[in-house]
N, C-alpha and C positions, 0 to 999 in steps of 0.2 A: 504494500500500500504506500501511496505517496503521502507527504505531509498534509496536502489538501484533503486526501481521503481520510486520514486520521482525524482531522478537524471535523469533517462531516459526521464521522462515526461518533465522536465525543458529543457533538451537539445533539444528535438523534437520541443517544442513550441517556443523556442528562435530562432532556425534556420529557422523555418517556417516563422517567422516574417521578416527575413532579406534576403529572397530569392529575386533575382533580377527582377523577372517577372513584378511585379507591379511598381517597381521603373523605369524600362526601359519604361514601358507603359506611365507613367506620363511624362517622359522626352521627349517622341516622339509624343504622340497624340496631334493633333492640330498644330504641328510645320510645318511651311511653308519653304521648301527648294528651292523655286523658280522653274525655268523651266529647270535647268540643270539636268544631270544624278546624281543618288544617288548610292554611293558605300558603302559597309559595311566592316569594318575591326574590328575583335574582338581578344583580346589577354588576357590570364590569366586563372586562375583556373575556373573562372565562365564564361568564354567566350562562351561556347556552349549554356548555358541557356540564356545568354543575347542575343546572335545572333539569337537564335530560336524565342525569343519574338519579337525582332526588325524586323526580316524578316516577321513574321506574320502580324505585324502592317503595314509595308511598302507595302507589297503585290506587285502589278504590278509596283509600282514606283521604286522598287529596281532593279538596273541594274545587279549587281554582288557583291559577297562578299567572304571574306576569314576569317576563324576562326582558331586560334592556341591555343590549350589548352593542359593540362597535359594528360599523358597516362591514358586510361580507363575513361576519362571524356566526350568523345563524345557518346551521347546516341541515335544517329540516324541521318538520313540525314536531311539537311535543304535545302529547295528549293533555288536555285541560289547561295548557299554558299558552297564553298569547305572547308572541315574541315581537320585539321592536328592535330596530337598529338606529343608532344615532351617531352624532359627531364626536370625535376624539382626536386630539386633546382639547379642542375647542367645542363646547356644547352647542347644539343647534336645536331647531324646533322639533325635530324628530325625537331627540333625547327627552325634550320637555314633554312630548306627547306620551312617551313610554312611562315616564315618571307619574304623569297624571293618571294613567291607567292603574298604577300601583296604589296611588292615593285613593282612587275611587273604590278599589277593592278593600282598602283598609277602613274606609268609611262605614262599613257595615259590621265591623267586628264587635263581638260580645266578650264578656270577661272570661268565659271558658274556652275561647278560641286561641289558636296559636298561629303566628306567622313565622314560617321558616324563611329566614333572610340569608340568601347566599351572596356573599360579597367578595369581589376581587378587584385587583388594580384596574384603574380606568373608571371606577365608579364615581369619582369626583365629577367627571364630565358627563357621564352617561346617566347618572341618577341625580336629577336636578330639577328643582322648581325655584327659579330665581325670584328674589325679592326686589330686583331692579330689572330694567329692560334686558331682554336677551342680547341686544346689540351691545349694551355696555358691559354685560358679563363677558361676552366674547372678547371685547376689547381689553378688559382687565386681564383675562386669561392670557391673551397674546403678549401684553406688557410683562407679565410674570415670566412667561417662557423666554422672551427676548432678553430680559435682564439677567437671566441665569439663576433665578430664585430656585432653591431646592424644594422638594416635594412637601416638606413640613411647612415651609414658609407659604407655599402656594395654598395649601389646605387651610392654614390659619386664616388667610384672607377669605377664601371661597366659602367656608362654612358659615361665615357671618353674613354672606350675601344670599343665603339659601334658606328655603323653608323646610328642607329635609336633612341637611347636614348638621354635624355637631350635636348629635343626640336627638335632633328634632323629629326624625322619622319615628323613633321608638316612642316619643311622647304622643305623636299622632295615633299610634296603635293602641295606646292605653284605653281601656283596662285590660286588653288582651295581652298575652305573653308573646315575646319575640325570642326565637331560638336562632342565633346568628352563627353561621358557619363561614369562616374567613380564610381566604388565601392572601397571605401578607405580601405586599410589594414594597414595603418600607423597612429600612434598616432598623433592627432592634424590635420590630413588630409592635409599634405603639398603636393600640387599638383605636384610639381617638383620632388618629391621623390616616389610617387606611381608608381610602375612598372618602376622606373627611369625616369618618366616624358617624354615620347616620343613626347607629344604634348603640352609641357609646357616650358616656358623659365626657364633656369636653374639658381638657386640662389647660388648653391655651386661653389666653385672656385678651380682652380688648386692647390693653396696653401693648401687648406683643404685636398685635395686628397693626396698630398705629406705628410702631417702631419699624415694621417691615415696609410700610408705605413710605416712611421717611427715608429709610435705607436705600430704596431703589428709585425714589422720586416718582412713585406711581401717581397717575392722574385719575381721580375719582370725582364723580358728581356729588352734589350736596346730599342727594338721596342715598347714594352708596355710603358716604361717610357717616350718615345717621345710622345705617345698619351696622357698620363696622363697630360702632360704639354701643350696640345692644348686646348684652351678654347672653351666652349660650347655656343650656342645661348642664348643671354640675353634678346632678344625681339622677339615676334611673333605677327603678325597682322592678321592672317587668322584663328584664333582658338576661339571657344566658348566652355566653359566647364561647366558641371553640375555634382555635386557630389550626388550620389543617395543612398548611405548607408555607415555606418561606425560602429565602435565598440560601439559607444554610443547607437545606435539602438539595437545592440545585448544585451548589458547590461540591457537596459530597458525592452526588451522582456523577458529576463531571470528573471528579478525581478518581472514582471507581472505574469509569470508562477509560481514563488515561492508563490506569494500572493494567487493565485488560490488554492494552496494546503494548505493554512493556515499558511504559514510562514510570519513573518514580515521581509521584505527585506531591506537591507542597501547596496547601491552601494558605495563601498569604493573608487574606482577610475575607470576611463575608460582609464587611461594612465599608466597602469602597465608596467614597464620596468626594469627588474632586472634578476638575475639568477633564473632559474626555481626552484632550490632547496631552495633558500631563500624564494621565494613566497610560496612554499608548507609549509615550517616550520612556516612562519608567520601566515598563515591561521590556522594552527593547534594551534598556540599559542593563537589566538583569541578564538578558540573553548574552550581552557582551561579556559580563563577568563570569559566565559559566561555559565559555567556548572550549575550555580545555577539558571539560568533563568527558570521561570515557563511557559514561552510560547515558541513556536517554532520560531527560528530565522534563517535568511539566510544572509550571507555576500558575496558580489560579487565583483570581480575585473576583469576588462577587459583590454586587451592590448596584449603585445607580450613579453614573457620572452626569455632568451637566455640560451643555454647549452654549457659549455666548454667540449670538447671531451677529456676525459682522458683514455678512453678504446675503445674497438672495438665491443661493444654490439649492441643491436637493441632497438630502442625506438625513442621518440620524446619529445619535450619540455613539452607538456601537460601530457604525461605519467610520465615524471620525476618529474613534479610538484606534481602530485597526490601521487606518491610513497614517495616523500620526506616528505609528511605530515603524513604518516603512523606512524612513531615512536612517534610523538607528540600526535596522536589521541589515542594511546594505553592507556587503562584504563578509557577513557571517556565514557559517556553514550549517546547512539544514536546520534553519531556525525560522519559526513562524509565530505570528500573533493573530488571534482571531477573537472576536467578541460578538455575542448575540443577546437579543432580548428573548426571554423565555416564552413570550406571547407570540413570537413569530413576526412581529412588526416593529420596525425601528424608524421612528419619526414618521412623516407622511409618505412612506415608500412601501414597496412590495417586498422588501428584503428584511430578514431578521437581524442582519448584521454584516460584518465584513471580515475578510481574510487577507493578510499580507505576509510575504516571506522575504528572504534576502534578495530576491530578484525583482520585486515589485517596483522599487524606485527606478531601477535602470530601464525596465520596460516602459514605464510611463515617460521617462526622459526621452527615450527614442521616439515616442509618439508626440513629443513636444509639450508634454504636460509636466509642470513644476508643482510639486506637492504643496509647498508653502503658499503658492497662489491659490490652489484649490481649497486649502483650509481657510484662507482668508475669505473666500466666497462661500464657505460652508457647502461645498459641492462634492463631497466625498462619494456620493452615489455614482455620479457620472464617471469619475476617475476609476473607481473600483470596477465598474461595468466594463471598462476597456481592458482590464487585465483579468477578467473572470474572477474577481475578488468578492463578489456579492454572495452572501449565504442566504438562500431562500428556503424556508421551511413551510410557508403558508401559515395560516392561523392555527395555533396549536391547541387552543382550548384551555390554556393555563396562563398565569401571569405572576411570577414570583421574582421580579427584577432580572438583572443581567448577569452573565458570567463572561469574563475575559480570560484567555488562556495563552501562555507562552509555551511553545513546544521546542525542545532542543533534541533533535533526533540523532542517534548515533548508530553505528553498525551493529548488526545482531538482531534488529527488529524484523 
């Protein structure tokens, strides 16, 4: 197998291990919800897969359900569950319609009823009823993305501009119970931040939200600023939550796949949080330090990097991470860096991430492409496309952050 084939194998094996089916099954099987009606609400990039599994397990006990996920992520009908697709990472009218369907369902709840709430990354955009105009909410989301705000900062703002985030959805379900099954896409698994915590008491404060606005110079209307200063629920008594997967599982699965191929794996961190370009350059630097190794090595870093938008190109954080490693890989021996998003989509593209090795920079240069100019334009997708460096998995049905891997391959594999 080639280095590229090794990368494809590791990606496939890692994602397979963090698919939500078995996790949802473990969270539901044998669970007693009493004699009341059972409703299903699913939101996020992995919502369809989670809802499908839950509906199969619940069978006749399920009264009705609603699933809201990203465009092209609904893979078929689910009995008793209405499926909606909406915009991500910027919410749109279709996401709002899906959320309204969930709220209509919640409007008829009784004390003995249970809402099984399936939540995954992307829920912040996909599960939304804004307290300001949809246009301004989209504008604020774009501002947050463009300035490089991390996911915690973004959610601290967004939950205050929403009727369902920051524990508000669970309050709307009262007096019924909410059983929340969560795929974590945030480092450290803070429940109040995953998809902006619709069914979790909010630990962030108005003061923190105001500081984020000052930090990045965000432009908000008077109506939005009024909502920013309205506090969120700090206590909920009708919710039980189970976390079913996280980036830790993804990193371990990738490490196990590396080991199967004969690499000695090292998980550097499962809480990577920095600029994508810095992470790529750092992994390449590790590659330089271990060129004298006589055995095959793999270094893994899981988490979520950020990209500062300085151009108008096409790409995503994983593609930018991989391409940023290419200059540092030049001249090395059998060394590669690849990075993928576990949900199968990286930014507004059809790729899950990117792959570069010691030959990438030279091939691009021969094509008249300078990597530093590409990165300035945030155009990693088009550059990687020219060297067959895009990794495509299609929508995976899960979402537990990203994993980046440095491979140093030596003879004997």
